[in-house]
C-alpha positions in Angstrom: -38.5 4.4 0.2 -37.9 3.5 -3.4 -35.0 1.1 -3.4 -33.8 2.3 -6.8 -33.1 5.8 -5.2 -30.1 4.3 -3.5 -28.3 4.0 -6.9 -26.3 7.0 -8.1 -25.3 7.8 -11.8 -21.9 9.2 -11.0 -19.1 8.8 -8.5 -19.6 12.3 -7.2 -23.3 11.8 -6.4 -22.6 8.4 -4.9 -19.9 9.8 -2.6 -22.1 12.7 -1.6 -25.0 10.3 -0.8 -22.8 8.0 1.2 -21.3 10.8 3.3 -24.7 12.3 3.9 -26.1 9.1 5.2 -23.0 8.2 7.2 -23.1 11.6 9.0 -26.9 11.3 9.5 -26.2 8.0 11.2 -23.4 9.5 13.3 -20.8 7.2 11.9 -17.1 7.9 12.6 -16.0 9.0 9.1 -12.4 9.4 7.8 -11.7 10.4 4.2 -8.4 9.3 2.7 -7.9 11.8 -0.2 -6.6 10.6 -3.5 -3.8 12.6 -5.0 -5.6 13.1 -8.4 -9.0 14.6 -9.3 -12.0 13.0 -10.8 -13.5 13.3 -14.3 -15.4 16.4 -13.4 -12.6 17.9 -11.4 -14.0 16.6 -8.1 -12.1 15.4 -5.1 -11.6 11.7 -4.9 -11.3 9.7 -1.7 -11.6 6.3 0.0 -14.2 7.2 2.6 -14.3 5.0 5.7 -17.3 5.0 8.0 -17.3 3.1 11.2 -20.7 2.2 12.8 -20.1 0.8 16.3 -17.3 0.6 18.8 -13.8 1.2 17.6 -12.4 -1.8 19.5 -15.3 -4.2 19.0 -14.4 -7.9 19.2 -16.4 -8.6 16.0 -16.0 -6.5 12.9 -17.8 -6.7 9.5 -16.3 -4.9 6.5 -18.5 -3.9 3.6 -16.5 -2.6 0.7 -17.3 -1.1 -2.7 -15.5 0.0 -5.8 -12.5 -2.3 -5.9 -13.0 -2.2 -9.6 -14.0 1.4 -10.0 -17.0 1.2 -12.3 -18.5 -1.5 -10.2 -18.8 1.0 -7.4 -22.2 2.0 -8.6 -23.5 -1.3 -7.3 -21.5 -1.4 -4.0 -22.3 2.2 -3.1 -26.0 1.6 -3.5 -25.8 -1.4 -1.2 -24.0 0.6 1.5 -26.4 3.5 1.3 -29.4 1.1 1.4 -28.0 -0.5 4.6 -27.5 2.9 6.3 -31.1 3.6 5.5 -32.3 0.4 7.2 -33.0 1.0 10.9 -33.5 -2.7 11.5 -30.1 -3.6 10.0 -28.4 -1.1 12.2 -30.3 -2.2 15.3 -29.3 -5.8 14.6 -25.6 -5.0 14.5 -25.7 -2.9 17.7 -27.6 -5.6 19.6 -25.0 -8.2 18.4 -22.1 -6.0 19.5 -20.8 -6.0 15.9 -19.0 -2.9 14.4 -19.5 -2.3 10.7 -16.8 -0.7 8.7 -18.0 0.8 5.4 -15.2 1.2 2.8 -16.7 3.5 0.1 -14.9 3.5 -3.3 -11.7 1.5 -2.8 -10.6 2.7 -6.2 -12.2 6.2 -6.5 -10.2 7.1 -9.6 -11.7 4.3 -11.6 -15.2 4.9 -10.2 -15.1 8.5 -11.3 -13.5 7.9 -14.7 -15.7 5.0 -15.5 -12.9 2.4 -15.6 -12.3 -0.9 -13.7 -8.7 0.0 -13.1 -6.7 2.5 -11.1 -4.9 5.5 -12.5 -2.0 3.3 -13.4 -4.3 0.9 -15.4 -3.8 -1.6 -12.5 -6.5 -4.1 -11.6 -6.6 -3.6 -7.8 -7.6 -7.2 -7.2 -4.4 -8.4 -8.9 -2.1 -5.9 -7.1 -1.7 -7.5 -3.6 1.7 -9.1 -4.0 5.0 -9.0 -2.1 6.8 -6.9 -4.7 10.2 -7.8 -3.3 9.6 -11.3 -4.8 9.4 -12.4 -8.4 6.0 -11.7 -9.8 3.9 -14.5 -11.4 4.2 -15.0 -15.1 1.2 -15.5 -17.4 2.4 -17.0 -20.7 -1.2 -17.6 -21.8 -1.9 -13.9 -21.7 1.5 -13.1 -23.4 0.4 -15.2 -26.4 -2.9 -13.3 -26.8 -1.9 -9.7 -25.7 -1.8 -8.2 -29.2 -5.1 -10.0 -30.1 -7.0 -8.9 -27.0 -6.0 -5.2 -27.4 -5.1 -4.8 -31.1 -3.9 -1.7 -32.8 -7.3 -1.0 -34.4 -10.8 -1.1 -33.2 -13.1 -2.8 -34.1 -10.6 -5.7 -34.4 -9.8 -7.0 -37.9 -11.2 -10.2 -39.2 -7.7 -11.7 -38.9 -7.5 -10.8 -35.2 -11.0 -12.2 -34.5 -10.2 -15.4 -36.4 -7.0 -15.9 -34.4 -8.9 -15.5 -31.1 -11.6 -17.8 -32.3 -9.1 -20.4 -33.1 -7.5 -20.2 -29.6 -11.0 -20.4 -28.1 -11.8 -23.5 -30.2 -8.5 -25.2 -29.2 -8.5 -24.4 -25.5 -12.1 -23.9 -24.4 -13.8 -20.9 -22.7 -12.6 -21.8 -19.2 -8.9 -21.9 -20.1 -9.2 -18.7 -22.1 -10.9 -16.9 -19.3 -8.2 -18.1 -16.9 -5.4 -16.9 -19.2 -7.1 -13.5 -19.8 -8.2 -12.6 -16.3 -6.0 -14.3 -13.7 -3.6 -11.3 -13.8 -0.5 -10.4 -15.7 2.5 -8.0 -15.1 4.2 -7.7 -18.4 1.6 -5.6 -20.5 0.9 -2.3 -18.7 -1.5 -1.2 -21.5 -3.3 -4.5 -21.4 -6.1 -6.2 -19.5 -6.0 -7.3 -15.9 -2.6 -5.7 -15.3 -1.3 -6.3 -11.8 1.4 -3.6 -11.7 4.9 -3.6 -10.4 4.3 -1.6 -7.2 1.5 -1.2 -4.7 -1.1 1.3 -6.0 -2.4 4.2 -3.9 -5.6 2.1 -3.2 -3.5 -0.9 -2.1 -1.4 1.2 0.4 -4.4 3.1 1.7 -6.5 -0.1 2.3 -3.7 -1.7 4.3 -3.5 1.4 6.4 -7.2 1.2 7.1 -7.0 -2.5 8.0 -4.2 -1.9 10.4 -6.2 1.0 12.0 -9.5 -0.7 12.4 -8.9 -4.5 12.2 -6.2 -5.3 14.8 -8.3 -5.4 17.9 -11.1 -7.8 16.8 -11.1 -11.5 17.3 -13.6 -12.3 14.5 -13.7 -10.4 11.2 -16.1 -10.8 8.3 -15.8 -9.1 4.9 -18.2 -8.7 2.0 -16.6 -7.1 -1.1 -19.2 -6.0 -3.6 -18.6 -6.6 -7.4 -20.5 -6.9 -10.7 -19.9 -8.3 -14.1 -19.5 -12.1 -13.8 -22.1 -14.8 -13.8 -25.9 -15.1 -14.4 -27.7 -11.8 -14.7 -29.0 -10.6 -11.4 -27.6 -13.5 -9.4 -25.2 -12.7 -6.6 -22.5 -15.4 -6.5 -20.9 -15.7 -3.0 -17.2 -16.5 -3.8 -15.1 -17.6 -0.9 -12.0 -15.5 -0.3 -9.4 -17.2 2.0 -5.7 -17.6 2.3 -4.0 -20.4 0.4 -4.6 -23.7 2.3 -7.7 -22.4 4.1 -10.1 -24.1 1.8 -11.1 -26.5 4.5 -12.1 -24.7 7.8 -12.4 -21.3 6.1 -14.7 -22.5 3.3 -16.7 -24.6 5.8 -17.2 -21.5 8.0 -18.2 -19.3 5.0 -20.8 -21.9 3.9 -22.2 -22.0 7.5 -22.7 -18.2 7.3 -23.8 -17.7 3.7 -25.1 -21.2 2.6 -23.9 -24.2 0.8 -23.9 -22.3 -2.5 -20.7 -20.4 -1.6 -18.2 -21.2 -4.3 -14.5 -21.4 -4.4 -12.3 -20.2 -7.3 -9.6 -22.6 -6.4 -11.7 -25.7 -7.2 -13.3 -24.4 -10.4 -16.8 -23.9 -9.0 -17.0 -20.2 -9.5 -17.8 -18.0 -12.5 -14.5 -16.2 -11.7 -11.2 -17.6 -12.7 -8.5 -18.2 -10.1 -6.6 -14.9 -9.8 -3.3 -13.8 -8.4 -2.8 -10.8 -6.0 -6.2 -11.0 -4.5 -7.2 -8.0 -2.2 -9.1 -9.9 0.5 -6.0 -12.0 1.3 -4.4 -8.8 2.7 -6.6 -9.5 5.8 -4.3 -12.3 6.9 -1.2 -10.1 6.9 -2.8 -7.0 8.4 -5.2 -8.7 11.0 -3.3 -11.8 12.0 -5.0 -12.1 15.3 -8.5 -12.4 13.8 -10.5 -15.3 12.5 -11.3 -14.0 9.1 -14.2 -15.0 6.9 -14.7 -13.2 3.6 -16.6 -13.4 0.3 -16.7 -11.5 -2.9 -20.4 -11.0 -3.7 -20.4 -10.9 -7.5 -23.5 -9.9 -9.4 -23.9 -11.2 -12.9 -24.8 -8.9 -15.7 -24.3 -9.9 -19.4 -22.7 -13.0 -21.0 -19.0 -13.5 -20.4 -17.8 -12.8 -23.9 -19.8 -9.6 -24.0 -18.0 -8.5 -20.8 -14.6 -9.4 -22.3 -15.4 -7.5 -25.5 -16.4 -4.4 -23.6 -13.2 -4.6 -21.6 -11.1 -5.0 -24.7 -12.7 -2.0 -26.4 -12.4 0.2 -23.4 -8.7 -0.7 -22.9 -8.1 0.1 -26.6 -9.8 3.5 -26.1 -7.6 4.2 -23.1 -4.6 3.5 -25.3 -6.0 5.8 -28.1 -7.1 9.1 -26.5 -7.3 10.6 -30.0 -10.4 8.5 -30.7 -13.4 10.6 -32.0 -15.9 11.5 -29.2 -18.8 9.6 -30.7 -16.8 6.4 -30.8 -15.4 7.0 -27.3 -18.9 7.5 -25.9 -20.2 4.3 -27.5 -17.3 2.3 -26.0 -17.8 3.8 -22.5 -21.5 3.1 -22.7 -20.8 -0.5 -23.6 -18.5 -0.9 -20.6 -21.0 0.7 -18.2 -23.8 -1.7 -19.5 -21.5 -4.7 -18.8 -21.0 -3.8 -15.2 -24.0 -1.6 -14.3 -27.1 -2.5 -16.3 -29.8 0.0 -16.7 -32.5 -2.3 -15.3 -34.7 -1.7 -12.4 -35.3 -5.4 -11.8 -31.6 -6.1 -11.8 -31.0 -3.4 -9.3 -33.8 -4.8 -7.0 -32.2 -8.2 -7.2 -28.8 -6.7 -6.2 -30.1 -5.0 -3.1 -32.2 -7.9 -1.9 -29.4 -10.4 -2.1 -26.7 -8.0 -0.7 -28.8 -7.1 2.3 -29.5 -10.8 2.9 -25.8 -11.6 2.8 -25.0 -8.7 5.2 -27.6 -10.0 7.7 -26.2 -13.6 7.4 -22.7 -12.2 8.2 -24.1 -10.6 11.4 -25.5 -14.0 12.5 -22.2 -15.7 11.7 -20.1 -13.2 13.5 -22.4 -13.2 16.5 -22.6 -16.9 17.0 -19.2 -17.9 15.6 -21.2 -20.5 13.7 -19.4 -23.3 12.0 -22.6 -25.1 10.7 
C-alpha cells in the first residue's frame, strides 16, 4: 500500500480513517465527544482505541494531536500501524496492549490551530491549579512584540525583537517564548488558568486504562521543531527522574534520546507538560515516555508562522485572502507538503513503536 495514503488533509477525514481501521481491526473503541463542533460543523472527539487485553501488564500509548494541527502527522502514524499486520502480531505475541489516543485536541486539529478552543497550549496546561502558577517575565517583556497590533509587524517591532535576539541569543529567546505563560490569554504558548476539556478527558482515559499495568510506555507524536524530516526522541519523565528514567528510555530508543532539562533537545524546557500526568494517574506503573518530534522548517520560520496565526485569531475581521495565506503558512510549518518528509515520518515512527514493544517486553535497562 502507498504509505502516503495514510495521511489525511482534514481532521474529519483523519478521524473517519482512524475509526474505520480501528473497527476493521476489532479494537475496543470509545469516543469522548467534545462539546463544540469542528470547522465544517462536524463532531469532534478524542477517540480511544484499545488493541489487546484491557488489564494487560504492559501498555503502550500512542497519541496524536496534542497540538491540534500536528494531528495530521500523528494520525497517519496510527493508521499506518493499524494497517501493519506484522506490528499487531508482534504486540500480541509480546502480551502488550496498545492504546491509540486519536486527536487529544480535536478542536485545534479541525480548526487548523495548535491550541485548544480557549487558546491554551495543551502541553503547558498540566498544572495543579490550586497552587500559584509559574511566571514568565521573559515572555511578559516581549508579549506586545510577538503578537503586535498590526500584521505584518512594523519595522520598529521587528527591530526591537532583533535587538533582544542579539542581546540574549536564540536559545534564551526560544525558552522565554515557548516554555509557557499564564498572563497573556491572547498570546503564544498560553497555559491557561484551568484544566482544558482535553486535559480533563485525558486524565479520565489514563485512569480507566492505565491503572492495572506494571509497565507503561508512551510515544506522543509531534511536528515543528528540529531538522527537517528528523524525528527527535525527547525524554519525558517526572522531575528528578533524569537518571534511571532517561537511562531506560535510551535503552529502548537509543543513545540519541535527548532531554529538555539538560539543553540537549531542540525543544525548550516547558512547564505543565502533558506526559507527566502519567505519574499522578498511573502511580503503580514504571513509566517510560518520549515525545517524538519531527522537524519541519527553521525555528524562526515556525515562530513567525505562530505569531501570524495568533494575530489572525485576535483579528477575525481580517480579509479572507490574508487569513488564508496565514493559515497556509502555519500548516506548512507543521505539516509540510512533501512526500519525502512524510515517508521519513512514517519510517521513524514505526521504528520507535517497535523499539517500545521490545523495551516493554524485556524490561530492558540497557
